[in-house]
C-alpha positions in Angstrom: -147.3 -50.1 -86.2 -148.8 -50.5 -89.7 -146.4 -51.9 -92.4 -146.5 -48.7 -94.5 -145.5 -46.6 -91.5 -142.7 -49.1 -90.6 -141.4 -48.9 -94.2 -141.4 -45.1 -93.9 -139.5 -45.4 -90.7 -137.0 -47.7 -92.4 -136.4 -45.2 -95.2 -135.9 -42.5 -92.6 -133.2 -44.6 -90.8 -131.5 -45.5 -94.0 -131.4 -41.8 -95.0 -129.7 -40.9 -91.7 -127.2 -43.8 -91.7 -124.5 -41.4 -93.2 -123.7 -37.8 -92.4 -125.1 -35.1 -94.6 -121.7 -34.0 -95.8 -120.9 -37.6 -96.8 -124.2 -37.9 -98.6 -123.5 -34.7 -100.5 -120.1 -36.0 -101.6 -121.7 -39.3 -102.6 -124.2 -37.4 -104.8 -121.3 -35.7 -106.6 -119.8 -39.0 -107.4 -123.1 -40.5 -108.6 -123.8 -37.5 -110.8 -120.3 -37.7 -112.3 -120.8 -41.4 -113.2 -124.3 -40.9 -114.6 -123.2 -37.9 -116.7 -120.3 -39.9 -118.1 -122.7 -42.7 -119.1 -125.1 -40.2 -120.7 -122.3 -38.4 -122.6 -120.9 -41.6 -124.0 -124.3 -43.3 -124.7 -123.6 -46.1 -122.2 -126.2 -47.7 -120.0 -125.6 -46.9 -116.3 -125.4 -50.6 -115.6 -121.9 -50.7 -113.8 -120.3 -53.5 -115.8 -116.5 -54.0 -115.4 -116.1 -52.5 -118.8 -118.1 -49.4 -118.0 -116.5 -48.8 -114.7 -113.0 -49.2 -116.1 -113.8 -46.7 -118.9 -115.2 -44.3 -116.3 -111.9 -44.4 -114.4 -110.0 -43.9 -117.7 -112.2 -40.8 -118.4 -111.9 -39.2 -115.0 -108.1 -39.7 -115.0 -107.9 -37.2 -117.9 -109.3 -34.5 -115.6 -108.7 -35.3 -111.9 -107.8 -38.1 -109.5 -111.1 -38.4 -107.8 -112.6 -41.2 -110.0 -112.0 -44.0 -107.5 -113.6 -41.9 -104.8 -116.5 -41.0 -107.0 -117.2 -44.7 -107.6 -118.0 -45.0 -103.9 -120.6 -42.3 -104.3 -122.0 -44.0 -107.4 -122.2 -47.3 -105.4 -124.1 -45.7 -102.6 -127.0 -44.7 -105.0 -126.8 -47.6 -107.5 -126.1 -50.6 -105.3 -129.8 -51.3 -104.6 -130.6 -51.3 -108.4 -127.4 -53.1 -109.4 -126.5 -55.7 -106.7 -123.3 -56.8 -108.6 -121.7 -53.3 -108.2 -119.2 -54.5 -105.7 -118.3 -57.6 -107.6 -117.8 -55.6 -110.8 -115.7 -52.9 -109.1 -113.5 -55.7 -107.8 -112.9 -57.0 -111.3 -109.2 -57.1 -112.2 -109.6 -54.7 -115.1 -111.3 -52.1 -112.9 -108.7 -52.5 -110.2 -105.9 -52.2 -112.7 -107.5 -49.0 -114.1 -107.8 -47.6 -110.5 -104.1 -48.4 -109.7 -103.0 -46.8 -113.0 -105.1 -43.7 -112.4 -103.6 -43.3 -108.9 -100.1 -43.5 -110.4 -100.8 -41.2 -113.3 -102.7 -38.7 -111.3 -100.6 -39.0 -108.2 -100.4 -35.6 -106.4 -98.0 -35.1 -103.5 -99.7 -35.0 -100.1 -99.3 -31.5 -98.7 -100.0 -30.8 -95.1 -100.5 -27.4 -93.6 -98.1 -26.4 -90.9 -99.1 -26.7 -87.3 -100.1 -23.5 -85.5 -97.7 -22.4 -82.8 -98.3 -20.7 -79.4 -96.8 -17.6 -80.9 -99.8 -17.4 -83.3 -102.1 -17.7 -80.3 -100.4 -14.7 -78.7 -100.9 -12.7 -81.8 -104.6 -13.6 -82.0 -104.9 -12.7 -78.3 -103.2 -9.4 -78.7 -105.7 -8.5 -81.5 -108.6 -9.3 -79.2 -107.1 -7.2 -76.4 -106.4 -4.3 -78.8 -109.9 -4.1 -80.3 -111.9 -5.1 -77.2 -114.3 -6.6 -79.7 -116.8 -9.3 -78.7 -116.2 -11.2 -81.9 -112.4 -11.0 -81.6 -112.8 -12.4 -78.0 -115.0 -15.2 -79.4 -112.4 -15.9 -82.1 -109.4 -16.3 -79.8 -111.5 -18.4 -77.4 -112.4 -20.8 -80.3 -108.8 -20.8 -81.5 -107.5 -21.6 -78.0 -110.1 -24.3 -77.5 -109.3 -25.9 -80.9 -105.6 -25.8 -80.1 -105.5 -27.1 -76.5 -108.5 -29.4 -77.1 -107.1 -30.8 -80.3 -110.4 -30.0 -82.0 -111.2 -30.2 -85.7 -112.2 -26.6 -86.4 -115.5 -27.8 -87.9 -116.5 -29.0 -84.4 -116.6 -25.4 -83.2 -117.3 -23.6 -86.4 -120.4 -24.1 -88.6 -120.3 -24.9 -92.3 -121.2 -22.2 -94.7 -123.6 -24.6 -96.3 -126.7 -24.4 -94.0 -127.8 -27.8 -95.4 -124.9 -29.4 -93.6 -125.6 -27.9 -90.2 -126.9 -30.1 -87.5 -128.0 -28.7 -84.1 -127.2 -32.0 -82.5 -123.5 -31.5 -83.1 -123.4 -28.0 -81.6 -121.9 -27.5 -78.2 -124.4 -26.2 -75.7 -123.9 -23.4 -73.2 -125.4 -25.5 -70.4 -122.6 -28.1 -70.8 -119.8 -25.6 -69.9 -118.7 -25.9 -66.3 -115.7 -24.6 -64.2 -114.3 -26.6 -61.4 -111.0 -26.7 -59.5 -109.4 -24.3 -61.9 -110.5 -26.2 -65.0 -113.0 -25.7 -67.7 -115.0 -28.4 -69.4 -117.8 -28.7 -72.0 -119.6 -31.5 -73.8 -118.7 -32.2 -77.4 -121.9 -33.9 -78.7 -120.3 -35.5 -81.8 -117.0 -36.1 -83.6 -115.9 -38.3 -86.4 -114.9 -41.2 -84.1 -118.2 -40.9 -82.3 -120.8 -41.5 -85.1 -123.6 -42.4 -82.6 -123.6 -39.1 -80.6 -122.4 -40.6 -77.3 -120.6 -37.3 -76.8 -117.2 -36.6 -75.2 -116.2 -34.3 -72.3 -113.5 -31.9 -73.4 -111.5 -30.5 -70.4 -109.0 -27.7 -70.2 -106.4 -26.8 -67.7 -104.6 -23.5 -67.3 -102.0 -22.7 -70.0 -99.4 -19.9 -70.0 -100.3 -18.6 -73.5 -103.9 -17.9 -74.5 -105.2 -19.8 -71.4 -108.5 -21.5 -72.5 -109.9 -21.6 -69.0 -109.5 -17.8 -68.5 -110.8 -17.1 -72.0 -113.8 -19.3 -71.6 -114.7 -17.6 -68.4 -114.3 -14.1 -69.9 -116.1 -15.0 -73.1 -119.0 -16.8 -71.4 -119.6 -13.8 -69.2 -119.9 -11.5 -72.2 -121.9 -14.1 -74.1 -124.4 -14.6 -71.3 -125.0 -10.8 -71.0 -126.1 -10.7 -74.6 -127.4 -14.2 -75.4 -128.4 -15.8 -72.1 -131.6 -17.2 -73.6 -129.9 -18.9 -76.5 -128.8 -22.6 -76.1 -125.4 -22.7 -77.9 -122.1 -21.9 -76.4 -120.3 -20.2 -79.3 -122.3 -17.3 -80.7 -121.3 -14.1 -82.5 -122.3 -10.7 -81.2 -125.3 -10.7 -83.5 -126.4 -14.1 -82.1 -125.5 -16.1 -85.2 -123.2 -19.1 -85.1 -119.6 -18.6 -86.2 -119.3 -20.0 -89.7 -116.3 -20.8 -91.9 -116.3 -17.5 -93.8 -116.2 -15.6 -90.5 -113.5 -17.8 -89.1 -111.3 -17.7 -92.2 -111.5 -13.9 -92.5 -110.0 -13.5 -89.0 -107.7 -16.5 -89.2 -106.0 -15.6 -92.5 -105.6 -11.9 -91.5 -102.8 -13.2 -89.3 -101.4 -16.4 -90.9 -100.6 -17.2 -94.6 -103.2 -19.5 -96.1 -100.5 -21.0 -98.3 -98.9 -22.6 -95.2 -101.7 -22.8 -92.7 -105.3 -23.9 -92.6 -108.1 -24.9 -90.3 -106.4 -28.2 -89.6 -103.3 -26.3 -88.3 -105.1 -25.9 -85.0 -105.5 -29.6 -84.4 -102.0 -30.3 -85.6 -100.6 -27.5 -83.5 -102.2 -28.9 -80.4 -100.9 -32.4 -81.0 -97.4 -31.0 -81.7 -97.6 -28.9 -78.6 -98.5 -31.8 -76.3 -95.9 -34.1 -78.0 -93.3 -31.4 -77.4 -94.2 -31.6 -73.7 -93.4 -35.3 -73.7 -96.9 -36.5 -73.3 -97.3 -40.2 -74.2 -99.0 -41.0 -77.5 -102.0 -42.6 -75.8 -102.7 -39.4 -73.8 -102.5 -37.3 -77.0 -104.8 -39.8 -78.7 -107.3 -39.4 -75.9 -107.0 -35.6 -75.9 -107.7 -35.5 -79.7 -110.3 -38.3 -79.6 -108.3 -40.3 -82.2 -108.9 -43.9 -82.8 -105.6 -46.0 -82.9 -105.8 -46.4 -86.6 -106.6 -42.8 -87.3 -103.7 -41.7 -85.0 -101.2 -43.9 -86.9 -102.3 -42.3 -90.2 -102.3 -38.9 -88.6 -98.7 -39.2 -87.3 -97.5 -40.6 -90.6 -98.9 -37.7 -92.5 -97.9 -34.9 -90.1 -94.1 -34.7 -89.9 -94.1 -32.0 -87.3 -96.1 -34.2 -84.8 -93.9 -37.2 -85.6 -90.7 -35.2 -85.1 -91.9 -34.0 -81.7 -92.8 -37.5 -80.6 -89.4 -38.8 -81.6 -87.6 -35.9 -79.8 -89.6 -36.5 -76.7 -88.9 -40.2 -76.8 -85.2 -39.5 -77.2 -85.2 -37.1 -74.3 -86.9 -39.6 -72.0 -84.3 -42.2 -72.9 -81.5 -39.9 -72.0 -83.2 -38.7 -68.8 -85.1 -41.6 -67.4 -87.4 -40.9 -64.5 
């Protein structure tokens, strides 16, 4: 391969080393830093003094300055190799610590969804008989019992961030021995697209196996030639606006959010007494991510503790 073509290939690989959504966030941080330098007549050379002043400036408006520096680093590191050394300077680190204290906001977590909510969504689908309402409760059930991030089944509103490689395909859905299973091509703990099989067993409330069978039959009658599993009646992928409109028609957005589905599933399985390693596997959590998740989600932690106490009082 000629050297120019090899260099072009290298640039392509570098551009694809991070996710589109991450790159978009990084560009926001880089723009913020460059605009700060321009507004204050400072060179963009990230000296310890400039970086510390940037943190001081952002702390007046928001607490994202330290995160924005990561974005600035992504775009400036090649031009300024000392970026990491300068960011580690004591004055910059002190400014970052001070910013985090001054701008500290309490961590607020949305409540986990409960099976009673699933029943309400299912009742709506049965009352309307609507294809899209059936699709919605199927997605909700799969997110809940599969401990999915909702973004794994629902597309971003920003079409620039959509990636067909991450979309579940209809051909991966199989039914066997009373179970349902499909292939999730990508998730956060799987950055190299190895894929994971997500399996479902029969559940008493909003059974995902039965819903997937019912939905896929109606879907195939309309969209048999299209490759993706979850499609609206008009053939378009379910996006965030569509999902939120139906979701928040039932639950209060002050207390619930898209992440409530994943938290609800984890809480449900913890309440059944499943060991943590099983729940981690169901939700495709790494060990470190699971520790953080349990720490920041009191409902999940409480259910795990209660299950542990019950097992100690009633040993098998």
